[in-house]
LOLOLUM-768483 format. One record per residue (C-alpha): z, y, x; residue in one letter. Coordinates in steps of 0.1 Angstrom, whole numbers, padded with zeros to 4 digits, always signed. Layout:
BEGIN
ZYXA;...
This chain:
BEGIN
-0830-0594+0437M;-0797-0605+0422I;-0778-0585+0447K;-0801-0555+0440S;-0794-0559+0404R;-0757-0561+0410K;-0759-0529+0431K;-0778-0511+0403E;-0751-0522+0378I;-0724-0510+0402A;-0741-0476+0407Y;-0746-0473+0370F;-0709-0479+0364L;-0699-0454+0390I;-0722-0427+0376I;-0710-0434+0341W;-0674-0432+0352F;-0681-0398+0370I;-0699-0384+0339I;-0671-0395+0317L;-0645-0379+0340S;-0665-0346+0341L;-0666-0345+0302N;-0629-0352+0299I;-0617-0327+0325Y;-0631-0295+0309P;-0614-0303+0276I;-0581-0307+0293D;-0587-0276+0313F;-0595-0256+0282Q;-0563-0269+0266N;-0543-0258+0295Q;-0559-0223+0294L;-0551-0221+0256F;-0515-0232+0261N;-0511-0207+0290Y;-0524-0179+0269D;-0503-0190+0240K;-0472-0191+0261N;-0480-0157+0276L;-0484-0142+0242R;-0451-0157+0230E;-0431-0145+0261M;-0406-0117+0253P;-0421-0084+0264Q;-0388-0072+0280K;-0403-0043+0299N;-0421-0026+0270L;-0404+0006+0258K;-0404+0016+0221Y;-0384+0038+0198S;-0354+0017+0192G;-0347+0005+0227D;-0311+0016+0220W;-0300+0010+0185V;-0268+0027+0172F;-0255+0017+0137I;-0228+0038+0120D;-0222+0055+0153T;-0215+0092+0162T;-0224+0105+0197I;-0208+0139+0203V;-0220+0159+0233I;-0197+0189+0237D;-0195+0208+0270E;-0161+0221+0260N;-0149+0186+0250L;-0132+0201+0220S;-0140+0172+0197W;-0121+0139+0200P;-0143+0113+0216G;-0168+0139+0228S;-0186+0137+0262I;-0205+0162+0284T;-0242+0160+0292W;-0233+0149+0327A;-0214+0119+0313T;-0242+0112+0288A;-0267+0111+0317A;-0248+0081+0331T;-0257+0061+0300Q;-0288+0041+0297S;-0301+0061+0268W;-0300+0095+0286C;-0314+0109+0319S;-0319+0142+0337G;-0298+0169+0352S;-0300+0197+0326G;-0323+0221+0344T;-0356+0236+0333T;-0376+0212+0355V;-0353+0182+0350D;-0338+0186+0315P;-0315+0160+0300Y;-0336+0136+0280V;-0326+0114+0251I;-0354+0092+0240E;-0363+0059+0224N;-0331+0056+0204I;-0326+0045+0168T;-0296+0057+0149M;-0289+0041+0116I;-0265+0053+0090G;-0234+0074+0092N;-0213+0084+0063E;-0190+0112+0073Y;-0203+0127+0106Q;-0236+0135+0122A;-0252+0106+0141S;-0259+0128+0171L;-0239+0160+0174W;-0245+0186+0201I;-0223+0217+0204Q;-0214+0244+0228S;-0243+0235+0250S;-0265+0258+0271D;-0280+0230+0292E;-0317+0223+0289Y;-0324+0191+0270F;-0350+0172+0251I;-0346+0147+0222I;-0379+0128+0217R;-0396+0097+0204N;-0365+0086+0185S;-0357+0075+0149T;-0329+0086+0127F;-0325+0069+0093I;-0301+0064+0064N;-0273+0089+0073S;-0254+0103+0044T;-0245+0132+0067S;-0266+0150+0092D;-0287+0129+0115S;-0287+0155+0143I;-0263+0185+0141E;-0266+0212+0167I;-0240+0239+0168T;-0236+0270+0190G;-0261+0257+0215S;-0294+0268+0231S;-0323+0257+0252N;-0333+0224+0235G;-0364+0207+0223K;-0367+0182+0195I;-0401+0165+0198I;-0419+0137+0180N;-0389+0122+0163N;-0388+0106+0128T;-0361+0113+0102F;-0361+0091+0071I;-0337+0090+0042N;-0309+0112+0055N;-0288+0138+0039S;-0301+0163+0064I;-0326+0154+0092G;-0317+0182+0116I;-0290+0208+0110H;-0289+0239+0133F;-0259+0263+0132S;-0257+0295+0151N;-0281+0283+0179S;-0311+0298+0196Q;-0341+0291+0218N;-0350+0258+0202F;-0384+0241+0198T;-0388+0217+0169I;-0422+0202+0174L;-0442+0173+0160G;-0414+0157+0141N;-0417+0137+0108K;-0392+0144+0080F;-0395+0120+0051K;-0374+0112+0020D;-0344+0133+0032N;-0325+0155+0009F;-0331+0183+0034I;-0355+0178+0063G;-0346+0207+0085L;-0318+0233+0081T;-0316+0265+0100L;-0282+0282+0095S;-0277+0312+0117G;-0292+0318+0151G;-0326+0329+0163N;-0357+0321+0182K;-0365+0288+0166Y;-0400+0276+0170N;-0407+0252+0142V;-0443+0240+0147S;-0466+0212+0137K;-0440+0192+0119N;-0446+0170+0089S;-0424+0172+0058F;-0429+0147+0030K;-0410+0138-0002N;-0379+0157+0008N;-0359+0176-0018N;-0361+0206+0006R;-0384+0205+0035G;-0373+0236+0056L;-0340+0252+0044Y;-0330+0286+0058M;-0296+0298+0048T;-0283+0327+0068S;-0293+0353+0093D;-0320+0334+0112E;-0342+0359+0129S;-0372+0361+0153N;-0384+0326+0143N;-0419+0311+0143L;-0427+0287+0115I;-0462+0276+0124Y;-0487+0250+0113A;-0463+0227+0095N;-0473+0205+0066T;-0453+0200+0034F;-0463+0171+0011E;-0446+0167-0022E;-0414+0183-0011D;-0398+0197-0042L;-0390+0228-0023Y;-0412+0231+0007G;-0397+0263+0023I;-0364+0272+0007Y;-0347+0305+0014F;-0310+0306+0002S;-0297+0337-0015F;-0276+0343+0017T;-0307+0345+0038M;-0309+0379+0055D;-0327+0372+0088G;-0354+0394+0101E;-0388+0392+0119N;-0396+0357+0109N;-0432+0347+0111N;-0447+0320+0087F;-0482+0312+0097T;-0508+0286+0087V;-0484+0263+0070N;-0498+0240+0044K;-0480+0230+0013M;-0494+0204-0011N;-0475+0196-0043G;-0449+0219-0028S;-0443+0256-0022G;-0421+0285-0012F;-0387+0291-0030Y;-0362+0319-0029Y;-0332+0329-0051I;-0313+0361-0045G;-0312+0399-0048N;-0324+0427-0025D;-0334+0404+0004P;-0332+0419+0038V;-0355+0393+0052W;-0384+0404+0030A;-0388+0437+0048K;-0398+0422+0081T;-0411+0387+0073T;-0447+0377+0079I;-0457+0354+0051L;-0494+0358+0047G;-0521+0341+0027P;-0530+0319+0057D;-0501+0298+0043N;-0517+0276+0017L;-0504+0260-0014V;-0526+0232-0026N;-0553+0246-0004G;-0550+0281-0020K;-0534+0312-0006P;-0497+0320-0010L;-0495+0357-0019Y;-0463+0374-0008F;-0459+0411-0015Y;-0429+0433-0008F;-0424+0468-0022N;-0459+0471-0037K;-0470+0488-0069S;-0499+0487-0092N;-0508+0451-0084L;-0533+0433-0106N;-0552+0401-0107S;-0576+0412-0079A;-0547+0411-0055N;-0543+0373-0062F;-0577+0358-0057T;-0576+0320-0061N;-0538+0321-0058A;-0519+0289-0051G;-0485+0307-0055Q;-0472+0343-0059I;-0440+0358-0046V;-0433+0395-0055L;-0402+0413-0043I;-0395+0449-0053K;-0429+0454-0067C;-0434+0478-0096N;-0458+0489-0124N;-0481+0459-0122S;-0502+0440-0147Y;-0511+0405-0138I;-0532+0384-0161T;-0555+0353-0163N;-0542+0333-0134L;-0538+0296-0131N;-0509+0284-0110L;-0503+0247-0107F;-0482+0220-0089N;-0461+0242-0067S;-0423+0248-0065T;-0428+0276-0089Y;-0460+0293-0100G;-0449+0330-0098I;-0416+0345-0087G;-0406+0381-0095L;-0375+0396-0077Y;-0360+0430-0082N;-0392+0444-0097S;-0397+0469-0124I;-0422+0473-0152N;-0442+0441-0146I;-0464+0425-0173T;-0474+0388-0170L;-0501+0381-0195N;-0522+0350-0202K;-0510+0331-0172L;-0512+0293-0172N;-0484+0281-0149S;-0479+0244-0153S;-0469+0212-0135F;-0446+0231-0112N;-0413+0215-0101Y;-0387+0242-0105D;-0402+0268-0129S;-0435+0280-0142G;-0422+0316-0139I;-0392+0326-0119M;-0375+0360-0128L;-0346+0374-0107W;-0329+0408-0110G;-0359+0425-0127N;-0360+0454-0152T;-0385+0457-0180N;-0406+0427-0175V;-0429+0416-0203T;-0442+0380-0207L;-0468+0376-0234E;-0493+0349-0244N;-0484+0328-0214N;-0488+0290-0213T;-0462+0269-0195L;-0469+0232-0197Y;-0448+0204-0183K;-0429+0223-0156N;-0403+0198-0145Y;-0371+0218-0146L;-0379+0250-0166Y;-0408+0267-0181G;-0393+0302-0176I;-0362+0308-0155S;-0343+0341-0158I;-0315+0344-0133Y;-0305+0380-0139S;-0319+0414-0149G;-0324+0433-0181N;-0350+0444-0205G;-0370+0412-0206Y;-0395+0412-0235N;-0409+0377-0243L;-0434+0372-0271T;-0460+0346-0281K;-0454+0324-0251N;-0461+0287-0255K;-0439+0262-0237L;-0447+0225-0239I;-0422+0199-0226D;-0402+0227-0208C;-0382+0256-0220G;-0366+0290-0214L;-0336+0289-0190N;-0310+0316-0184F;-0289+0309-0153I;-0267+0339-0149W;-0262+0374-0161G;-0237+0399-0176N;-0233+0404-0213L;-0247+0440-0213V;-0279+0428-0197D;-0284+0400-0223F;-0282+0427-0251Y;-0312+0444-0237T;-0336+0414-0239N;-0360+0410-0268N;-0370+0373-0273I;-0384+0367-0307D;-0393+0335-0325T;-0430+0338-0318T;-0420+0321-0285N;-0422+0284-0291E;-0411+0252-0274V;-0431+0221-0285N;-0444+0241-0315N;-0409+0250-0327R;-0393+0284-0324P;-0370+0295-0297I;-0339+0312-0312Y;-0323+0339-0291Y;-0293+0350-0311I;-0271+0377-0298V;-0237+0392-0308N;-0231+0375-0341K;-0202+0358-0360T;-0202+0328-0383A;-0238+0318-0380I;-0250+0287-0397G;-0281+0265-0403K;-0303+0292-0418P;-0300+0311-0385D;-0317+0283-0364Y;-0340+0264-0388L;-0362+0239-0370N;-0351+0251-0337A;-0369+0240-0306G;-0343+0257-0284Q;-0311+0276-0292L;-0298+0304-0270I;-0265+0319-0281L;-0251+0351-0265I;-0217+0362-0277N;-0216+0341-0308I;-0182+0335-0322N;-0164+0315-0350N;-0195+0296-0360S;-0204+0261-0369I;-0235+0248-0352I;-0245+0213-0362K;-0273+0188-0371D;-0297+0197-0343L;-0323+0175-0325N;-0334+0193-0293L;-0356+0175-0267Y;-0380+0183-0238N;-0369+0219-0238T;-0352+0223-0203S;-0319+0233-0220V;-0311+0222-0255G;-0284+0247-0262I;-0274+0277-0241T;-0240+0293-0249S;-0230+0324-0229F;-0199+0344-0237F;-0193+0324-0269C;-0158+0316-0284Y;-0142+0296-0311N;-0173+0277-0322N;-0177+0242-0334T;-0207+0221-0323F;-0212+0187-0339S;-0238+0161-0347N;-0262+0174-0321I;-0287+0153-0302S;-0299+0169-0270S;-0320+0146-0248S;-0348+0146-0223F;-0338+0181-0211N;-0326+0193-0177Y;-0294+0203-0194R;-0284+0189-0227G;-0259+0218-0232F;-0252+0247-0209Y;-0220+0268-0213F;-0213+0300-0193L;-0182+0321-0197F;-0175+0304-0230S;-0141+0293-0242S;-0122+0277-0270N;-0152+0258-0283N;-0153+0222-0296S;-0182+0198-0290I;-0179+0166-0309S;-0197+0135-0322N;-0229+0144-0304S;-0254+0126-0283N;-0265+0138-0248F;-0287+0112-0233T;-0315+0109-0208Y;-0312+0145-0196N;-0327+0148-0161Y;-0300+0171-0149G;-0267+0173-0167Y;-0256+0160-0201G;-0232+0190-0205L;-0227+0217-0180D;-0198+0242-0181F;-0195+0272-0157D;-0164+0293-0158D;-0154+0279-0192C;-0118+0274-0203N;-0100+0257-0231N;-0129+0238-0246N;-0126+0204-0262T;-0152+0178-0257I;-0144+0149-0280I;-0161+0117-0292G;-0195+0123-0276N;-0219+0099-0260T;-0231+0112-0226I;-0253+0089-0207S;-0283+0084-0185N;-0282+0119-0169S;-0299+0121-0136R;-0272+0142-0121L;-0237+0144-0138S;-0229+0134-0173G;-0203+0161-0177L;-0200+0190-0152D;-0172+0214-0157I;-0159+0244-0137F;-0130+0258-0156G;-0094+0255-0167N;-0075+0241-0197G;-0104+0220-0210N;-0098+0187-0229K;-0122+0157-0225I;-0111+0132-0251I;-0126+0099-0263G;-0161+0102-0250N;-0184+0075-0238T;-0198+0086-0204I;-0220+0059-0189T;-0250+0052-0166I;-0252+0087-0152N;-0269+0089-0118T;-0244+0110-0099R;-0209+0115-0115Y;-0197+0105-0149G;-0174+0136-0149I;-0174+0163-0123Y;-0144+0185-0129L;-0133+0216-0108Y;-0104+0235-0123G;-0067+0234-0133D;-0047+0223-0163N;-0074+0201-0177N;-0069+0169-0196I;-0092+0138-0194I;-0080+0111-0217T;-0091+0080-0236D;-0127+0081-0223N;-0149+0052-0214I;-0164+0061-0180I;-0185+0032-0167S;-0216+0022-0149H;-0222+0056-0134N;-0241+0054-0101K;-0218+0078-0083G;-0181+0083-0090E;-0167+0078-0125G;-0147+0110-0121I;-0148+0136-0093W;-0119+0160-0094F;-0107+0191-0076Y;-0078+0212-0090G;-0042+0210-0100K;-0019+0205-0129Y;-0044+0182-0146T;-0037+0150-0166K;-0060+0120-0163I;-0047+0095-0189L;-0057+0062-0204R;-0093+0062-0194N;-0115+0031-0188Q;-0130+0040-0154I;-0149+0008-0145T;-0180-0006-0129Q;-0191+0026-0113N;-0213+0023-0082S;-0190+0043-0060K;-0153+0051-0066H;-0137+0050-0100G;-0118+0083-0095L;-0121+0106-0065E;-0096+0134-0058L;-0111+0159-0034D;-0083+0184-0033G;-0062+0176-0064G;-0025+0185-0065S;+0003+0183-0091Y;-0019+0161-0112T;-0008+0131-0132T;-0031+0100-0132I;-0016+0076-0156S;-0024+0044-0176E;-0060+0043-0165N;-0080+0012-0159N;-0098+0017-0126M;-0114-0017-0120S;-0146-0034-0110N;-0159-0003-0092N;-0183-0010-0063K;-0162+0010-0038N;-0126+0021-0043H;-0107+0023-0076G;-0090+0056-0066L;-0101+0076-0036D;-0079+0105-0025I;-0098+0125+0000R;-0072+0152+0000S;-0044+0160-0024G;-0006+0165-0025Y;+0022+0161-0050N;+0002+0140-0074N;+0017+0113-0095T;-0002+0081-0099I;+0017+0060-0124I;+0011+0030-0146G;-0025+0023-0138N;-0044-0009-0135L;-0064-0009-0103I;-0081-0042-0101S;-0112-0061-0087E;-0128-0032-0069N;-0153-0041-0042N;-0136-0018-0017G;-0100-0008-0019R;-0077-0003-0048G;-0064+0030-0036I;-0077+0048-0005N;-0058+0078+0007V;-0077+0097+0034L;-0057+0128+0035S;-0028+0132+0011G;+0007+0144+0012E;+0038+0137-0009S;+0020+0118-0036N;+0040+0094-0057N;+0025+0059-0065F;+0046+0040-0090T;+0044+0013-0117W;+0008+0005-0109N;-0008-0029-0110D;-0029-0032-0079I;-0046-0066-0077K;-0076-0086-0068F;-0093-0059-0048N;-0117-0072-0022D;-0106-0052+0008E;-0071-0036+0006I;-0048-0030-0023G;-0037+0004-0010I;-0044+0021+0024T;-0033+0053+0041F;-0053+0066+0070V;-0041+0089+0098E;-0038+0121+0078N;-0018+0106+0050A;+0019+0114+0051K;+0051+0116+0032W;+0038+0095+0003N;+0061+0075-0019K;+0051+0040-0030I;+0075+0020-0052N;+0077-0002-0083N;+0041-0012-0079N;+0027-0048-0082N;+0005-0060-0054F;-0012-0092-0063I;-0040-0112-0047S;-0056-0084-0028N;-0074-0095+0004F;-0049-0073+0022I;-0021-0060+0000N;-0014-0028+0020A;-0023-0009+0051E;-0005+0021+0065D;-0019+0042+0094N;-0003+0073+0082G;+0030+0091+0090T;+0064+0087+0073L;+0051+0071+0041N;+0079+0055+0022N;+0074+0020+0007W;+0107+0020-0012D;+0130+0047-0025N;+0162+0033-0009G;+0170+0012-0039V;+0138-0006-0050I;+0104-0012-0034G;+0074-0030-0047N;+0064-0065-0059Y;+0044-0084-0033W;+0028-0117-0043D;+0028-0129-0006D;+0065-0122-0001Y;+0080-0152+0016T;+0117-0143+0012G;+0143-0153-0013K;+0166-0136-0038D;+0195-0159-0037D;+0219-0135-0055N;+0195-0128-0084D;+0198-0090-0080D;+0160-0086-0083G;+0156-0075-0047I;+0144-0098-0019G;+0171-0106+0006D;+0148-0097+0035A;+0123-0068+0039P;+0086-0072+0032Y;+0069-0068+0066T;+0033-0077+0059N;+0021-0040+0056I;-0008-0038+0080Q;-0016-0008+0101G;-0004+0013+0130S;+0026+0028+0112A;+0045-0005+0115G;+0060+0002+0081N;+0079-0022+0057Q;+0093-0024+0023D;+0130-0027+0027N;+0137-0035-0010Y;+0109-0057-0022P;+0110-0066-0058I;+0116-0103-0060W;+0133-0126-0084W;+0136-0163-0079D;+0134-0181-0112A;+0162-0207-0114P;+0153-0243-0105S;+0170-0275-0115F;+0165-0313-0114S;+0171-0339-0141I;+0193-0366-0126L;+0195-0387-0157S;+0181-0401-0179P;+0150-0410-0160T;+0114-0413-0172D;+0106-0443-0194N;+0143-0454-0196Q;+0150-0472-0228A;+0180-0467-0251Y;+0191-0482-0284G;+0210-0466-0312E;+0235-0449-0289E;+0224-0415-0276A;+0220-0414-0238P;+0240-0392-0215G;+0223-0365-0193F;+0230-0349-0160S;+0211-0320-0144I;+0216-0303-0111K;+0210-0266-0105I;+0190-0263-0073D;+0187-0225-0071S;+0195-0194-0091G;+0223-0186-0115I;+0218-0198-0151P;+0225-0175-0179D;+0221-0202-0206S;+0210-0238-0208M;+0197-0259-0237W;+0176-0288-0246Y;+0152-0299-0274Q;+0141-0333-0286L;+0104-0338-0291N;+0096-0301-0289S;+0115-0294-0321S;+0126-0258-0329S;+0163-0269-0327I;+0180-0259-0295N;+0211-0277-0283F;+0230-0255-0259F;+0253-0269-0233F;+0274-0255-0204T;+0279-0288-0185S;+0265-0323-0183N;+0272-0345-0213G;+0255-0367-0240T;+0225-0360-0261I;+0235-0350-0296N;+0241-0383-0315Q;+0230-0370-0349G;+0198-0357-0335A;+0192-0390-0317W;+0198-0410-0348E;+0173-0389-0368T;+0147-0393-0341S;+0121-0420-0347S;+0119-0451-0326Y;+0096-0450-0296G;+0089-0422-0272I;+0113-0393-0272I;+0107-0362-0250K;+0138-0344-0239I;+0130-0309-0227T;+0157-0290-0208F;+0156-0252-0205Y;+0174-0228-0182I;+0171-0190-0182N;+0186-0164-0159D;+0198-0129-0166S;+0163-0115-0160A;+0150-0136-0188G;+0130-0160-0166L;+0129-0194-0183I;+0122-0226-0165V;+0118-0260-0180T;+0118-0297-0171A;+0114-0327-0193E;+0120-0364-0192V;+0105-0390-0215V;+0127-0419-0227V;+0123-0447-0253K;+0144-0453-0283K;+0141-0491-0288N;+0148-0514-0317N;+0123-0542-0308V;+0136-0576-0296I;+0118-0589-0266P;+0096-0621-0269I;+0094-0647-0241I;+0063-0668-0236I;+0066-0697-0212I;+0032-0701-0196N;+0043-0730-0173T;+0056-0756-0172P;+0042-0772-0204F;+0061-0793-0229N;+0063-0829-0218D;+0049-0821-0184E;+0061-0847-0159I;+0078-0839-0126F;+0094-0859-0099G;+0118-0851-0072V;+0104-0816-0065T;+0116-0790-0089A;+0087-0774-0110P;+0075-0738-0107S;+0075-0715-0137Y;+0056-0685-0151N;+0068-0666-0181I;+0057-0634-0199S;+0081-0610-0217I;+0068-0584-0242S;+0093-0557-0232E;+0088-0532-0205P;+0125-0523-0203N;+0139-0557-0192I;+0174-0555-0180D;+0180-0592-0169S;+0163-0626-0169I;+0180-0661-0164W;+0175-0697-0173Y;+0196-0729-0176T;+0189-0767-0173L;+0221-0778-0189D;+0225-0758-0221N;+0241-0728-0204G;+0268-0746-0184I;+0251-0731-0153I;+0229-0700-0157N;+0205-0692-0129I;+0195-0655-0126T;+0159-0646-0119S;+0145-0612-0108S;+0109-0620-0114T;+0087-0636-0141L;+0075-0663-0117T;+0093-0687-0094G;+0106-0723-0088V;+0134-0740-0107I;+0165-0742-0086N;+0161-0774-0065Q;+0198-0781-0063T;+0203-0780-0100E;+0171-0802-0104W;+0184-0828-0080D;+0215-0832-0102K;+0194-0847-0130I;+0180-0882-0131G;+0149-0896-0148S;+0150-0881-0183E;+0137-0853-0205S;+0151-0820-0194I;+0153-0788-0215S;+0146-0757-0195I;+0158-0726-0215R;+0148-0691-0204F;+0167-0659-0215Y;+0159-0622-0213A;+0178-0590-0222K;+0164-0555-0225D;+0181-0523-0214S;+0195-0517-0249V;+0211-0552-0251G;+0185-0571-0272N;+0185-0608-0260K;+0159-0635-0265V;+0154-0671-0254E;+0126-0697-0252A;+0127-0734-0243E;+0104-0760-0228V;+0111-0797-0224V;+0098-0815-0193V;+0101-0851-0181I;+0117-0860-0148K;+0103-0893-0136D;+0118-0910-0105L;+0107-0948-0112I;+0076-0963-0095S;+0052-0986-0115P;+0061-1024-0117I;+0031-1047-0109I;+0027-1084-0119S;-0001-1105-0104I;-0011-1134-0127F;-0040-1145-0106S;-0048-1154-0079P;-0016-1173-0074T;+0003-1175-0042N;-0014-1198-0015N;-0043-1205-0037E;-0074-1217-0018V;-0109-1202-0022F;-0143-1209-0007G;-0176-1189-0006V;-0170-1171-0038N;-0145-1142-0039A;-0116-1149-0063P;-0110-1133-0097L;-0078-1114-0103Y;-0056-1106-0133N;-0027-1082-0131I;-0004-1062-0153S;+0014-1029-0147I;+0045-1016-0164S;+0041-0977-0162E;+0036-0953-0190P;+0022-0925-0168N;-0001-0947-0148L;-0025-0927-0126D;-0045-0952-0104S;-0047-0988-0091I;-0061-1002-0058W;-0057-1033-0035Y;-0060-1042+0001T;-0066-1075+0019L;-0044-1086+0048N;-0027-1051+0049S;-0061-1036+0058G;-0066-0999+0061I;-0092-0999+0034T;-0082-0994-0002N;-0103-1008-0030Y;-0099-0993-0064S;-0096-1018-0092C;-0088-1024-0128N;-0063-1049-0143L;-0090-1076-0144L;-0118-1081-0119G;-0131-1098-0088Q;-0124-1091-0052I;-0153-1073-0036N;-0178-1101-0026Q;-0193-1082+0004T;-0158-1077+0018V;-0150-1114+0011W;-0182-1126+0029D;-0170-1107+0060G;-0137-1126+0062L;-0133-1157+0083K;-0116-1187+0070D;-0079-1183+0071G;-0048-1169+0053T;-0049-1134+0038Y;-0025-1112+0018I;-0039-1097-0014F;-0017-1066-0022R;-0021-1045-0053V;-0009-1009-0055Y;-0003-0985-0085A;+0010-0949-0087N;+0020-0927-0116D;+0012-0891-0124S;+0039-0878-0101I;+0029-0902-0073N;+0056-0927-0076N;+0040-0958-0059I;+0047-0995-0066G;+0030-1027-0052F;+0029-1066-0055S;+0012-1092-0033E;+0002-1129-0031V;-0011-1150-0002T;-0046-1165-0005I;-0065-1190+0017I;-0102-1191+0026I;-0118-1226+0033K;-0156-1227+0029R;-0162-1266+0040G;-0187-1288+0064S;-0221-1278+0049N;-0217-1247+0066N;-0222-1261+0103I;-0249-1236+0112F;-0235-1203+0111S;-0254-1173+0104F;-0252-1162+0140D;-0269-1194+0152V;-0298-1188+0128I;-0302-1153+0142I;-0302-1165+0178V;-0327-1193+0170S;-0350-1170+0152S;-0349-1146+0181T;-0358-1173+0207L;-0387-1185+0186L;-0401-1150+0184A;-0399-1148+0222V;-0418-1181+0227V;-0446-1170+0204I;-0450-1138+0223C;-0452-1157+0257I;-0479-1180+0244I;-0500-1151+0230W;-0499-1134+0264Q;-0511-1166+0283I;-0540-1170+0259R;-0550-1134+0264R;-0551-1138+0302K;-0573-1170+0300I;-0597-1152+0277K;-0600-1123+0301H;-0606-1146+0331S;-0635-1164+0313S;-0653-1130+0308K;-0651-1122+0344N;-0664-1155+0356F;
């Protein structure tokens, strides 16, 4: 049963163990599966392909079958790279795919030219290029498929190419998505354009192209035809434009005769109506119109249409006798109504509301009749025209901008305020010798338009929230002053072909393009504040202009962009602009002088091209890029500039820069002071070079020129400055007096040593007074000045200058002393006792300028010199003196001769104590009781007394009266003993005296203490034996 039970228990335990194991194992298995899956998911997927397998940053790839461009390769070479494959045939084209190209400032990221090979670029991404992402020139037989172009200047740029397919690509946030410039047989299909300034841009003689089923979303100009566009047989079919539209500017377009641009193209879901060379059109021809484009159409009356949210609502080109009546064209980007090259066009009772740039744009033409048109938050804009045409227009004050009249004033002289009362917009044509002032013009596209106007004065004008604050065309000798042009979403002031105007004392800020834009000659820009404009502070194209004394800062592009010659840019504050401070892009014979070009986020001065310019006397400092950057410049003269603290390079010349002259400049604390990769640039003029703060040479002869060339100019040119500006300031050392040296009433001498340089003059001052004491050689400080100086600290400052006027100084601090030292004797003390060994001493002296210390033991017969304030009295001299009082006298003398002494009297004691023992007497006998003693000691400096018995090694302290220690006495046997008494004094002189004593204790002492002990012990033993015997007997009785 027990065994059975044990078996049951065993079986139970085994089954329990198995069940437990089975429950544990699945959990662990699940964990393993989880970890395996997790590890699998976290493994790098190395074999997966995606757009961006090959990433190129700031890189240009040039494929050129003619190898005409430096660094170019052929398709065959490209095919050997990992990012390209194929052989260039129709069945096996070259393929570039899955690449990402990011950013390129000056060249296309991918450039293909002179290629007739078959190729495909697909599934790739091109972003952030400030040039073209893809540029294709003089090529054919390519396909661009399913690529993405984001935030580039131009996504794809074709020039003079043919037989290309552009299919399924995405163009987003570019300035131009796709440019076709020359060539034919482009198939642009099913691409997506979004948020580009221009979606598709056609500029030249592109012919036989198909533009099919593309979408344009919120592109400012969806399809843009340049005025140079003259291609034929282009077909635009089923394209969709939302928040976008078609745009063209130009006269007599050839393309319009053969282009198919039908109403299957939609603008905001409505038909785009395009008519060429039609007459007698009316509203029935524009059912549910999204946008209208009429070219060479005549004798038409169009009324009661609503045209919204396109590039422009309606555009008329080269048309005659057209009336637009009661149109509502609003919320368009460029214009509500676009008019170009028309004759006898009437606009009446039209509403134009919040068109972004212009309400009505008139580019050219004649006989425009505008009446009773209402423009809200947009205005009337004339872009171009000749003077005769302007005379033929009739624009009366029934036209209003923001419920204020539009004044169109033509061919008048000396107009004034009555001529433009409560103006909403002012348009001046051939107005001369007038004063125009005190105007507030806003939300009106162009505040003031001035065409063919001369000798007028404009002042105290506020023109803000317009596209142009002020627009001048063919206008000269005018003055614009003390006015405010802010928050215009194009230009603050815009001058085209305008000469000899003066822009002075104005505030021009927060323009979305340029603050001041000028094409013209002889203009003066003086004392303006030009800040926070999005593109340029000043954009100037022309000759003989002057830019002076302006504040040009915080602009998001260049502070100044300039192209021209014979111009002066003087004394401007060109600072904290987001690109370059000043950019010359073709300037020549121009003077750039006394400007502050500092703290700009790129270069201070950027010369893209230019020759024979003079850059003189400027401060070019703390720019994030380079102080001066010369990309391509010849024979420019850089002189007297302060170039310092620039983050990259002070000045640099790249390969195309040559024959420039650089001298008399200061290069200070730039990360690299200079770099020269150019040709034959001269860093000195044969006599003098530049100042370099990192020059390591010397100018030992003080001629202002370093004795060795400056060789730290970086770059491939291997150039140097042979005559670096350098001047070593003289240096000298003060040999005497020395710091903290003390003097009395007599002035100290001085001695200096010239270490380097050639002194021109030398002098000194006492205590920084204004009185200079000149000297030509070492000597003595002026006695009179010394005597009048107060006691205590006197600072003597020595000065040396050289012929260049460089002054160096050195100083020494001395003390003028009239205080007698004080000696304090810390040890020994008065009446302190000493013996054979000479005492030590410790003294203090209240004088930091001690000259000597000594002491004497014999009133000065022998003086013993000491170099320290502590020590031991000379033992030899101490030994010469017996037991007596000794006067130790200490002396001290300071550096100016003041002497002091102090004295201490000590006692030298060589005599031991004298002891007399009155009792016990010699040979006196004593018994059991220890004897009494009575002693006397002759010693004034007694320290301690003790005695011994029988010359024992144990000393027993005692007084003059007492009893010998009884315990010790009891331990002595009868016999004769010596009782010796000792005494020492405070310096351990020891004296002693002794007597003999006898111990006799007598017969009553027969049993000694030892016998008693033994007897007692035996008795104890006997008692113990008897006790044991009795114990045994008792035990035996119990057993019996």
